[in-house]
N, C-alpha and C positions, 0 to 999 in steps of 0.2 A: 144411430149416432150415440156416442158414449155419453153417459150421464154426466151432467155438470156437477162439480163438487166445490165445496167451500174452500177458499184459499186460507192457508194457515202459515204462520211464521214458524220456521223450523230452524233449530240450531244443530249444526253438524260439526264434527271434528275431522279434519283432514290431516292424515299422517303422511309425512314425506319420507323418502328413503334416507335422507340425511339424519333422521331421528327426530326432527322437529314436528310439532303439531300445531295446526292453525285452526282457530275457532271462527266459524262464519255463520251468518244468518241469511236465510233466503226464504222466499215464498214457496209453498208446496207446489204452486203452478209454474215456478221458474224452471227453465231447462238447466240441465247439468252444465251446459257450456257457459252459463253465467258464472258458475264457480270457477271454471277453467280460466276465464278472463281475469278473475280476481287473483288466481294463483300466479298468472303471468306477471302481474304487478308486483307480487311478493318475491317470487323465486326466479323470474326471468326464464322459466321453462316455456318454450313456445306451445301454444294451444294445440297444434297438430301433433305434438309429441306427448301430450298428457292422456293418461288412461286412469279412470277410477275403478277400483275393485271393491265390491261390497258383497259380503257373505259368499266369497269365493267366485263371484261372477264379475265379468267386465261389463260396465254400464255403457249404454249408448248415450253420448252427449246430447243427442236430440230429445231424449226422454225428459219428462219433468220429474221433479223429486217424488211427486206422488205416484207417478207411473212406475218408478223404480223402487217403490216401497221404502223410500228413505224417510225415516221417522225422526222424531225429536231425539237428539243426542246420539244419532247414528255415527259410526266411525267409517269414513271412506279412506281407503289406501290409495295413494297417488303413485302411479308408476309411469315413468316417461319412456317413450320408445327408445330413447338413448340408453336408458338403464336396461331395458329388455334386450337390446342388442348386446350390451355388456354381459348379460347373463349367458346368452348364447355363445359369446366369445369365450367366457370363462369355462363353460361346459366343453367347448371344443379344445381349448388349451389344456383343460384338465386331462382329457384323453391323451394329449401329448405328454403331460407331466407323468402320467402312469407309465407310458411307454419308456420314458427316460429313466424312471425308477427301476424298471426291469433291466435297462441297459447298465445301470450302476450295479445291480445285483450280479451281473455277469462280469463285472470288473472293467467295463468300458468307461473311459473318462468322459464325464458330462459336467459342463460348467453352467449350472442353472440354480444353484442352491437358493439364492436370494429370490429368484422368480417363484420357486416352489413355495417358499414361506409366504410370499405375497399372495399367490393364488389361494392358498389354504385360508389365510386370514380374510380375504375378500369373500370367499365362498361361505365361510361360516359366520362371519360377523354380519355381512349384508343379507345373506339368505336365511340363515337360521333365525336371526333376531329381526329381520327386516320384513318386507311386505310380500314375499313370494311363496305362499304356502304350498303351491304345487311343486316347486322345484325340489323341495326337501324330500319328496317322494321318489326321487331318482335314486333309489337305493342300490340299483345295480352298479352305478358309477361309484357310489360310496364303498360298496363291498370290494369292487375292483381296486380302489385306492388302498383300502385297508390290507387286502391280500398282498398287494405289491409292497407295502411298507413292512409287513411281517417278513416277507421274503428278503427284503433289503436288510432287515435286522439280523436275519440268520446268515447272511452272506459273509464270507471270511475276509473281505477286503477292507483295508484301513479306512476308517471314517464313516463307513456305511451304518454301523450300529448306532453311533451317536446321532447321525442325521435322522435315521428312522425313529429313534427314541424321541428326539425333540419334536418331530412332526406328529407322532402319535399323541404326545402330551398336548399339542395344540388341539387335536381332534377331541381328546377327552375333556379338555377345558370347556370347549364350546358345547359339547353334548351334555355335560353336567349342568349347564345353565339353561337348558331347554325347558320350557314350561308347558308346551302344548301336549296334552295327553296322547293324542293320536300319533304324534311324532316321537314322544318319549319311548313308547313301546318299541318302535322300529330301531331307535338308537340303543336300547337295552340289548337287542339282539346282536347288534354290531359289537358292543363292548363285551358281551358274553363270548362271542367268537374270538375276540382278542385275548380274553382270560384263558380260553382253551388253548390258543396258539402259544401263549407264553408260559403255560403251566408245566411244560416239560422240564424246564430248568429254573423254576421259581426261586430256589435258595440264592442264586446269584443274580436274580433278575428283579431289579427294583420296579420296573414298569409293570410287572405282573400285579404287584400290590396296588399300584395306581389304578389299574384296570378294575381290580376287585372292589376298591373303594368307590369308584365311579359307578359301577354296576349296582352296588348296594344302595347308593344314593338315588339312582333312577328307579329302583324297585320299591322305594318307600311309597310311591304312588300305587294305591290298590288297583286302580284300573290297569295300569301298566303291568303290575305283578300278576293279575289274573290272566291277562293275555299271554304273558311270558311263560307261565306254567303249562299252558296247553300246547306249546311248540314241541314237536317231536325231537328237535335237536337239543332241547334244554337238558334232557337227561345226560346226553353225551358231553355237553359243554360245562355243566355245573358239577358233574361228578368229580373231576380233578380238584376243583375248589374245595368240595366237601372232604375229600380224602386228605388234602393238605392240612386243612383245619383240624380234622380228626387226629392226624398224626401229631400235630402240635398239642392238642388237648391231652392225648395219651402221654406225651412227653412231660407235660406239666403235672399230670396226675402222679406219674412215677417220681418226679422231683419232689412233689409235696409230701411224699411218704418215705423219703430216704432215711429220715431220722425221726424216731417217735417223739422226741422232745423238740422237734423243729418243724412243726406242721406249717407249710407255707400256703398262702392263698393262690388259687389258679389265676391266670391272666384273664381278667374280666373281658377284655376286648376279644380275645380268641374265642371264649365261650359264647359271647354275644353273636359273633360272626358265624360260628358253627350253627347256632340256633336258627339264624336267618336262612342260611344256604341249605342246611339239611332239611328244613321245612319245604323249601322250594323243590328240592330233589324228591322228597317224599311225595309231595302233591303231584309232581310231574310223572312219577312212576305210576301213581294211581290212575292218571289219565291214559297211560300207555297199556296197562294190563286190564283184562276184562274182569278178573275175579281176584279178590283178596280174602284171606291171606294167600301169598304166593308159595307154591310148592317147589322146592329146589331138589335137583337141578331143573331148570326150565326147559324140559324136553317138548318139542313140537308146540311151543307157545308162540302165537303170532305177535311177536314184539321185535322191534328193531334193535334195541340196545340191551341184549340179554346179559352180556358180560358186565356192564355197569350195574345193572340191577342186582345181579348175583354178588358182585363185589360190595355193594352197599350193605348187604346182609353181613358180610365178613367184617366190615367196619363196625357195625353194631356189636358183633360178638367181641371184637377187640376192646371196644369201650366198656362192655359189660365186665370183661375180665379185669380191666384196670379199676373200674369203680368198685368192684368187689374187694379188691385189695385195699382201696382207700377206706371203705367202710369197715373192713376188718381192723385196719390200723387205727381208725377212729375209736373203735371199741376199747382198744388198749390205752388210748390217749385220754379218754374221757375222765378217768379218775385223777389224772395228773394236771390237766389244764384248767385255767380259769375261764371266766366268761369271755374275755378278749380273745383268747385262743380259739374258743368255739366258733367265733365269727368266720374263721378260715374254712369251716366245714360247710357253710351255708350254700355255697355254689354246688355242692353235691346234689342237692334237691333239684336244681335246675337241670343238671345232667340226667338225673333219673327221669325227670319229666319228658325230656327229649327222647330218651331211650324207650320209654313207654310208648311214645307215638310211633317210633320206627318199628318197634317189635310187633306191632299189629299188622305190619305189611307181610310178614313171613310166617309160614306155618311152623309151629313149634317154638318160635322165638319168644312169643309172649309168655308162654309157660316157663321158659328159661328165665325170663325177666322176673316174674313173680316168685319163682323159687329162690332167686337171689335175695329178694326183699324178705322173704320168710327166714332165710339164713342169717340176715343181718338186721333182725328186728330191733336190737338194742340201739344200733346207730340210727336206724330209721326213726325210731321214737324220739331220739334226741334231736334229730333234724326237724321233726314236726314242731317240737316245743321251741326250738331255736328260731325257726324261720316261718313256719306256716301261719297265715292269717286268713281272713275271709276273702280270699281271692282264688284264682285258678291255680295258685301255687300248690294247693293241697287237694283240690276237688277230685283230681284223678286218682288219688290214693284211696278215696272212699269206695272206689269200684272193687277194691280188694279187701273185703271185710276182715280177713284173718291177719292182714298186715298191721292193723292198728287195734290195740286192745282198748277196753273201756277207759282206762286211766288216761290214755293219751287223747282219746276222743273228748273226754271231759276237759283236758287241758285246752284243746282247741276252742271248745265252747266257752271256757272261762276267759280265754284270751280275747274273744270277740265281744262278750257281753259288756265289759266295761267300756268298749268303744261305743256301743249303742247307748249306754247310760251317759257317757260324755256328751254325745250328740243331743240327747234330751236335756241334760242339765245346762248345756251351753245355750239352749233356747228357753231356759227357765221353765222346763216341764219336769214334774216329778211323777214317776210311774206309780208308786205306792203299793205295788203288789208283785215285786220280783220274787220268783220262786221257780223251781224246775218245771212245774206244770205250765208256766207262762213263757218258757224259752223253747221255741220250736226249731227243729232241724229238718229242712226239706230233703227231698231225694238227692239233691246235689250237694248236700252238706252245708248249705247256707243257714246260718243261725239268725233267727228273727225273734225280737221281743213281741209278745202277744198280750192280749187282754188289757187294752187301755181304758177299760170301762170306769176305773177309779182314778185315772191319771188326771193331773190338774196343772194348769199354768199358774206359776207362783207370782203373785203380785205383792204379797206380804206374807208374814208367817201364817201357816195353815193351822187351824185349831180343830178341824173335824177329824174324827178317827175312822180311817178306812184301811182295808187290807185283810190279809189272812193272819190270824193271831200268832201262829208259831214263827212267822217270819217278820213280825212287826217290831219296829224299834221301840225302846222304852219311851221316848218322847212322843211317839204316836199314840201309845196307850194312855200316857199322861198328857192328853192333847190340850189340856187347858194352858200348858206352858208354851204351846206352839212348836212347830217343827218345820224343816225345810228339806232340801234335796239330799242332805246327809242321811236321811232316813232310808233312802234307797241303798246306800252303802252298807248299812247294817243288814238289810235284806239280802244283799249280794253275798255277804259273809255267810249268812245262814244257808244260802243256796249252794255255795261251794261246799260247805259242810255236808249238805244233803247229797250232792253228787258224789262226794268221796266216800261217804258211809252208806249211801243208798237208803237212808232213812231221813225222815223229816227231823228238824231240830226239836229238842224237848220231846222225844218220841214217847215217853212214858206219861206225859201230862195231858190232861184233857183241856178243852177250850179255855175254861175259866182259870184253871190251874196255871196254864201256860201264860196267860195274860198277867196273872198276879205275880208270877215268878219274874217275868220280863220287866214289869213295872218296878220291881225292887232292884233291878240291875243285875240279876243273876244270869250268867252266861250259860248257853247250852254246853253239854259235855263234848269236849274235843278229844278224841282218842289219841293216846301217845303213839299209836302205830302210824299215824300220818307223818309225812315227811316234814322236816323242820320248816322248809319254805312255805308249805301249805298251811301249817299251824300258824306261822307268823302272819301270813296273809289274812287268815280268818280272824285272828286276834286283833289285827289292825282295823278290820272292818267292824268288829264288835266292841269298839270303845263305847262305854256307856255315855260319855260326854261327846255329843256330836261334833264339837269343835275339834276334838282330837282325832277324828276319823279322817283318813285321806280322801281327796277328791277322786272321781273316776279317772281323771287325767293322770293323777299321781300313781294310781294303781297300775296303769299301763306300764310303768317302769319298775314295778315290783319284781324281785328275783323269782317269785313263783311263776310269773307270766313270761319270764325271759328264758 
């Protein structure tokens, strides 16, 4: 005999196909048919036509809630046998709809347009967003419908294209609103097929871009994206999308350098889409081939889509050629343009980052990529100063030590250090020992402030003297007058001077001499050979009066860091 169990009050949520949800309470010892009689009172659905679905299984109404493992706040889906019959009818009628679409493609007169829209809306609104998780896995029917609509779109008969387009837009609308991960992946495959089908004449095809945007939205889910990239068909279906976007990107790059005095920014949306889809294609190719880098031509390689993989190499070469021209033109433009004009160049670093990723796929292409960067060092350095921060935007550049010289590595470090100081100062923490020895750069190029042994939370003016003499601010040495976070700014100026000259400040002075000189307000020697912006930055930091020194936040906008 089964063990007796304690009766508990259980609250359950019952979702009806109409979209409404009913909250009910019952004992864990109550049978599910108790809930059915209550549903009858509310919805007028006969008890013998009610079925509860819980965790993908149909429950036996003779079971108790406890036996069915229905717990507190469980959600039960209510399906009536009437609705189930309707689903079977829709499925049967959908087969008929598909056959009629084929008839329309052949030019045969069919009068059922309103019925077609009705069936589509019923299918997707009631089934995708409703209570029937199993039905959405009938992908064969869905693919048959999509293939029929594509064929209808391509047929030459009047009205067919418009009808097919409106029907496909309905499908895209409902697919884009799907939220279940297991189903999203399946729909992304359908939309990818549509993208491929309409990519042949995309310049005149508005629906192609609707498909592309829908696919992009579905692939924002990482689970869906990871499954999508492992499909064999992904290489074939995504390649036309990448080629179309690469062609647009090349066209934009050519337009941006038509006139040296009229540098125009690239279309950000095109670049962003190219990054998304090229990465998908890149990862899918890696799934298909056994070894990278790939040697071309791909002779006797066990791979399905050889032509697409080889053509992706050609796309990368074409983009390399165009970005080379852009960087060359940028070198000529740099002496002429102002800061605002330089902003138009920032997207070049994004393009280079993507080309770096793609170049690793193919034998010899990575060397070609780095040769380009060596050839265009002037532009590359300017891009680093303009754009790179402590993010992945520049970490890949550090793999190529010859591409970035000491000065521009120093600029990266100087750009990032004030951000660290700003964070500390915003939290009322003073470091008190900023110098090159306490700024660490890890193997990935990430900059970190180190040695917080003398750091202090500021509650009031500090009067204790701590730090390394050659980098200490005057008010720190004269600690009786007190000091605050602006002491770190003085130390930062000394640190930048140290990085630029590769010598400590006050290099000819000993410990006591340096402290005596700083206490009198004497500045360290700043060579005339430094750039005007770097000298200005250092002098701003080395204001004897701490009130005149900029904050770390203000330094982030200094021309030297821009």
